[in-house]
N, C-alpha and C positions, 0 to 999 in steps of 0.2 A: 160214058166213062171210058178212058183209054188206059193202056198199060202204064204209061208214065204217071198219070194221075193216081192210079190205083197203088202204085209202089210208094207213093208219098203218104198213104194212110198208115198210121202207126199200128202195128200189130196189136199192141195192148188196147188201143181204142176199138179196133175191130172185135177183139175177143170180148171186151166189155159190152159192146153193142149186142153180142150174141148171148150175154148173160154169164160170162166167165170172168171171175175175179181172181187176182193172184192170191196165193196162200201166204207167200213170203217174198221178201226182196233181199237180195244180196248184191250190193253195188248196182251195176247196170243190168243185173239179171233179175227177172221176175219169174217166180215159180208158180205153176198152175197144176191142178189136177187136169189130166189130159182131156181136151175137148174131143179127141178122136176115139176114146175108149173108156171103159169104166175102170176106175182105180181109186184107192183110198189115200195113197201118198202122192205128193206132187212130184212128177218126173217129167214135166213139160216145161221147158225153159224158153223165155223170150229175152234176147239181149236187146235192150232199148237203144244202145248206141249203134249197133250194126243193123238193127231191124231184121233180125233173123230169129227163127225159132228152131228148137230141136226137141223131139220126143224120144227120150231114152228108152221107153218101153217098146217102141217099134223101130228105133234106129233110123228115123228120117227127120229131115228138117229143111229149112230154106226160107224163102221170102213169103210175102203175103199170098202170092199166087199159088205157090206150092202148098201153103196151108189150105187155101180154098179147094185146091185139087183133091187133097186128102179128105176134107170135110164133106165135099159134095160128090166124091168119087167120079171125077170127070177130068179129062184133059182138054176139053173144049174151052178155049180161052174166051170166046165171046160169051159163053154161058157163065163162066166163072166171073167175068167182069160184071155181068148183070147181077149175079148173086152177091158180090161184094158191094156193089153200088146200092 
């Protein structure tokens, strides 16, 4: 898997594969309980049109690679591509 192929994966599909489902939907935004930390209220947003995520609790966001970097606490792109694949 390469970076271009990985960026075509929908973030919502990736989260679903990891067992995370949205709590609610508001237009193009899906709201989740953060996969990056424990929380009771949904403060993790995925914009399905832009394919970007943002976690309001930690003040970070980005594309699927940035999400994997947070999930797996690594900046090693080859490692992240393997984990996403």
